[in-house]
Structure formats: structure tokens, C-alpha cells
C-alpha positions as CSV (number, residue, x, y, z in Angstrom):
1,X,-55.0,-99.6,-123.8
2,X,-55.9,-96.3,-122.1
3,X,-53.8,-94.6,-119.5
4,X,-56.2,-95.7,-116.8
5,X,-55.8,-99.3,-117.8
6,X,-52.0,-99.4,-117.6
7,X,-51.7,-97.6,-114.2
8,X,-51.9,-99.4,-110.9
9,X,-52.5,-98.0,-107.5
10,X,-50.0,-98.7,-104.8
11,X,-50.6,-97.7,-101.2
12,X,-48.3,-97.4,-98.2
13,X,-48.8,-96.5,-94.6
14,X,-47.0,-93.6,-92.8
15,X,-47.3,-91.6,-89.7
16,X,-49.4,-88.4,-89.7
17,X,-46.4,-86.2,-89.6
18,X,-44.9,-87.8,-92.8
19,X,-48.3,-87.5,-94.5
20,X,-48.4,-83.8,-93.7
21,X,-44.8,-83.4,-94.9
22,X,-45.8,-85.0,-98.2
23,X,-48.6,-82.5,-98.7
24,X,-46.4,-79.6,-97.8
25,X,-43.6,-80.6,-100.1
26,X,-46.0,-81.4,-102.9
27,X,-47.1,-77.7,-102.9
28,X,-43.7,-76.4,-102.3
29,X,-42.1,-78.3,-105.2
30,X,-45.1,-77.5,-107.5
31,X,-46.3,-81.1,-108.1
32,X,-49.9,-81.5,-109.1
33,X,-50.3,-84.8,-107.1
34,X,-48.4,-86.6,-104.4
35,X,-48.2,-89.6,-106.8
36,X,-46.1,-87.6,-109.2
37,X,-43.8,-86.5,-106.4
38,X,-43.4,-90.0,-105.0
39,X,-42.7,-91.4,-108.5
40,X,-39.9,-88.9,-109.0
41,X,-38.5,-89.6,-105.6
42,X,-38.5,-93.3,-106.3
43,X,-36.8,-92.7,-109.7
44,X,-34.1,-90.8,-107.9
45,X,-33.7,-93.6,-105.4
46,X,-33.5,-96.3,-108.2
47,X,-31.0,-94.2,-110.1
48,X,-28.8,-94.0,-107.0
49,X,-29.1,-97.8,-106.7
50,X,-28.3,-98.3,-110.3
51,X,-25.1,-96.1,-109.9
52,X,-24.1,-98.2,-107.0
53,X,-24.6,-101.5,-108.9
54,X,-22.5,-100.2,-111.9
55,X,-19.4,-99.4,-109.9
56,X,-16.9,-102.2,-110.0
57,X,-16.4,-104.0,-106.6
58,X,-12.7,-103.2,-106.7
59,X,-13.2,-99.4,-107.3
60,X,-12.2,-97.2,-104.5
61,X,-15.0,-94.8,-103.5
62,X,-15.6,-92.2,-100.8
63,X,-19.1,-92.5,-99.5
64,X,-21.1,-90.4,-97.1
65,X,-23.9,-92.2,-95.4
66,X,-26.4,-90.6,-93.1
67,X,-28.3,-92.7,-90.6
68,X,-31.3,-91.5,-88.5
69,X,-32.4,-93.5,-85.5
70,X,-33.9,-93.2,-82.0
71,X,-31.2,-93.6,-79.4
72,X,-33.8,-94.9,-76.8
73,X,-34.2,-98.0,-79.0
74,X,-31.4,-100.0,-77.5
75,X,-31.8,-103.1,-79.8
76,X,-31.5,-100.9,-82.9
77,X,-28.7,-98.9,-81.5
78,X,-26.7,-102.0,-80.4
79,X,-27.1,-103.6,-83.9
80,X,-26.3,-100.3,-85.7
81,X,-23.1,-99.9,-83.6
82,X,-22.1,-103.5,-84.3
83,X,-22.4,-103.1,-88.0
84,X,-20.7,-99.7,-88.0
85,X,-17.7,-101.0,-86.0
86,X,-17.2,-103.9,-88.4
87,X,-16.8,-101.6,-91.3
88,X,-14.1,-99.3,-92.4
89,X,-15.6,-96.0,-91.3
90,X,-13.0,-93.2,-91.7
91,X,-15.1,-90.5,-90.0
92,X,-18.3,-90.2,-88.1
93,X,-20.2,-87.3,-86.6
94,X,-23.2,-87.5,-84.3
95,X,-25.9,-84.8,-84.0
96,X,-29.1,-84.7,-81.9
97,X,-32.2,-83.9,-83.8
98,X,-34.6,-84.1,-80.9
99,X,-34.7,-85.6,-77.4
100,X,-34.7,-89.1,-78.9
101,X,-33.7,-88.9,-82.5
102,X,-30.1,-88.7,-83.7
103,X,-28.4,-88.5,-87.0
104,X,-24.9,-89.8,-87.8
105,X,-22.9,-88.9,-90.8
106,X,-20.4,-91.6,-91.7
107,X,-17.6,-91.3,-94.2
108,X,-16.1,-94.5,-95.7
109,X,-13.1,-94.6,-98.0
110,X,-13.0,-98.2,-99.2
111,X,-13.6,-100.6,-102.1
112,X,-17.1,-100.4,-103.5
113,X,-17.8,-104.0,-102.5
114,X,-17.3,-103.1,-98.8
115,X,-19.4,-100.0,-99.1
116,X,-22.2,-102.0,-100.8
117,X,-22.0,-104.6,-98.0
118,X,-22.3,-101.8,-95.3
119,X,-25.3,-100.2,-97.0
120,X,-27.0,-103.6,-97.3
121,X,-26.3,-104.4,-93.6
122,X,-27.6,-101.0,-92.5
123,X,-30.8,-101.5,-94.5
124,X,-31.3,-104.8,-92.7
125,X,-31.5,-103.2,-89.3
126,X,-35.1,-102.9,-88.2
127,X,-35.6,-99.6,-86.4
128,X,-33.3,-97.3,-88.4
129,X,-35.5,-94.4,-89.5
130,X,-33.6,-93.3,-92.6
131,X,-30.5,-94.3,-94.5
132,X,-29.1,-92.3,-97.4
133,X,-25.8,-92.2,-99.2
134,X,-23.8,-90.2,-101.6
135,X,-21.1,-91.9,-103.7
136,X,-17.9,-90.2,-104.9
137,X,-15.5,-92.1,-107.2
138,X,-11.9,-91.5,-106.5
């Protein structure tokens, strides 16, 4: 098999601003192609997921979660606040990114199973623009 035979093309859609950001970052980071950069980003994402899976459900962890959303989207905001208030959020901070977009930084000090559940529930909310997390074992 040749390299061409074992590679497959995957496409995805994005807004023009994100497409421009990909091109800018490709050059800034020194990648030859956007595909290389996206593969590396996905590997990083999967490594983070793998780390989350390996942590025992009963381990205590401190996790920072950032959530970006548009506060004009009342359905998304209502669901996000419902999920957030059902979890054990120790600290939250809210910042305005633009006239519509906001970012919240949440800190959770809880058992891994509860943090995993919160991340899964946040990912299930249609309309959240970005969710990322950083785990810290205690």
C-alpha cells in the first residue's frame, strides 16, 4: 500500500472567520498544511480525553472548564445555567468577549465521576461555542 492509498480525506464546515484563523495559525505555527495542524490538534484533544478516562471515578480532581457562548441565545443560556447549577462548581468567573459572546471559567473540586458527568452534559448543550478543560489531580 502506498501512503496515498491509506489516507482518507475528511471534510468539515466552518465559518469564514474560523477558516481564516486556521490559515493564519498554520503559518504562525510553521505547519506545511492545515491537515497536519488539525491532526495534531485532534491528537491533543484525544490525549486529554484519554487522561480523563484513565482517572478513577473516585479520585478527587480540581478541574478548570472554560465555556464560550452567546448570551443572546436564551435557550442555550438557560440549559447551560441549569447544568452548571446542578454541579459542584466551586468558583466561576464571567468575562465579556464581545457584545454577544461570553466566556465563563468554572472551577470544580470534586470526584472525577462528577466532573466527567458535567463535561458530558456541557457537550450535549447545542449552542455552546467552545468547551475546554484542564484536569489537576489532587
